[in-house]
N, C-alpha and C positions, 0 to 999 in steps of 0.2 A: 504494500500500500504506500502511495506517495503521500507525504505530508507537505502541504503548501501553506506558508504563512501569508496572510493577506492583511495589508494595512490600508485604511482609508483615512486620508488626511483632510484638512479643511479647505482644500482647493475646490473651486466650482467644478461640477461634473460628477456629483455623487452617483449619478445613474450608472457611470462606468463601473464603479465598485459594486453596486447592486447587481448589475448584469453579470459581472465576473463571478460573484458568489452564487448566483442562480445556476450558472452553467457548471461551476465546479460541484455544486450540490448534486447534479444529475450524474456525476461520475461515481461509479461504485468503488473505484480503486484510489480515490483521493480523499484524504482527511484534511479539512480546512480549519486553520487556527487564525482567528481574527482579532485585530486590535484597531480601534477606531478612535480618532481624536474627538475632543469636545466640539470643535468646529465642524467636523464631519457630521456629527449628529445634528448640529444646527442646520447645515446645508441640506441634509436629508429632508428636514422639515420644510425648508424654503423651496427646494427644487423638485421634490418628488412627492408622491402620495404614500411613501413608506414611512413607518415609524422606526425609531431606533430599535425597539424590541423586535420588530419583524426582521430587520436586517441582522441583528445579533443572532437570531434563531436560524439564520441561513448557514451558519458555521457549525462545525462539530464542537468547537470550543472557542469561547471568546474571552478576552482579557480586559481588565481595567487599564485604561490609558496611563494611569499613574503607578501601576503595580510593577515596580522595577525588579521584583523577585519572581515574576511569572516564569513559567517553563520556557517561553520563547526568548527570554533574556539571557539564556545560557547556550554556549556552544555545544554542550553535552545533549541538548535537545535535538535529536536527529531529524532532519527534514530535507526536502528537495530544493528549498529556496524560498524567496519572498517576492511578492508583488505589492507595490504601493500604487494604488489606482483609485482616485487621482492622487497626485503628490503635489503638495503645496511647495512653493519656493522656500518657505520657512523650514519645512521638514527636509527638503533637499539640501539646503545650506547646512543644517545641523548634521546631517549624515556626512556631507563632504568634509566637515570640519571636526568630526568626532565628538560632537557635543550631545551626549546622551541624556538629555533633559527629561525624556519620557520613554515609555515602553516602545512606542512605534520606532523611534530613532535608535534606541538600544538594540531592538531586534534586527534592524537593518545593519547596524554596525557589527553585530554578531555574524551576519552573512558575509560581510567583508573579511572579518578576521578568520573565519572558517573557510574562506574561499568558496562559498556557495553562491548559487545564482541569485542575483538581485536585479529586479526589473522595476524601474521608476517611470511613472507616466505623469510628467510634470504638466500642469495646466496653468499657463500664464502667457499673456501676450500684451504688449510687445516684451521681448526679452532684453534685459540690459546686460552690460558686460559682466557684472557679478554673477547673474544667473548662468550665463554662458561659461564663465570660468569654472563655476562649481560643477556644471554638467560635464565639462571637459575633464576636470579632475577625477570625477567619478567614473567616467568612461575609460580613462586610462587605468583605473583600478579593476576594470572588467565588468562594471555595472552596465546593464542594458538600459539606455535612455530611450524611451518610446513615447514621445508626446502624442496625444490623440489628434493627429492631423487626419482629416478625412481623405479617403480615396474615392475616386469617381469612376474608375474603370469598371467597377462592379455595378454601376447604375443604381445607386441607392434610391429607394422610394420614400424613405422616412428617416427620421432622426435615429430610430432604433436600428435601422440598417447600418448607419454610420457607426453607432456605438458597438454593434455586434462585430463589425469588421475589425475595429481596434482591439476588442477583447479577444477575437480569434488570433490576431497577430501576437498578443501577449501569451496566450495559452500555448501557442506553437513553441514558445521558448522552453516549455516544460514537457513537451511531448504529449500534450493533451489536445487531441484533435476531435472536438465534439460538435463543431458547427458546420452547417451546410452552406457556408458562404462561398460566393464565387471568387475563385482565385485567378490570378494572372497566369495565362498560359501562352502568352506571346501573340 
């Protein structure tokens, strides 16, 4: 069984995290461990029809954002890696600079120290030089930076088509191929 840690931070785009959790939940061979920031909970309320309780229930195990002693805060907690979707620039900066102020960032930094897969989906525009430098720093450490930029070759018909395409690309990084999205074939 794969264990995947999912983080949802306070960036806009909470629906990306919700959709990721829903699709992972359908996988019989994936165990999902979730940490969500306080601002992520607020954005859920502002941007979607989902409650925090509903989203937390989509994971096999969820953790308090401030619980620095949680299982996912340790390298001895075996897992396949972590996805933060969406990822705020605040969280991205904290990860890039090793500032473990909360469980979300601590879990991400555990992925770095254990050399496990870490995928960040930063949601911000326009990007300034600090954002770009932090992303470059993390990319050089092996972190996959996957901003949710829409693709149009698949002829999306709805916002959910755009969301699903991005989630598909992130899940591909973990060998989870659960979506029937149109892929580029040349």
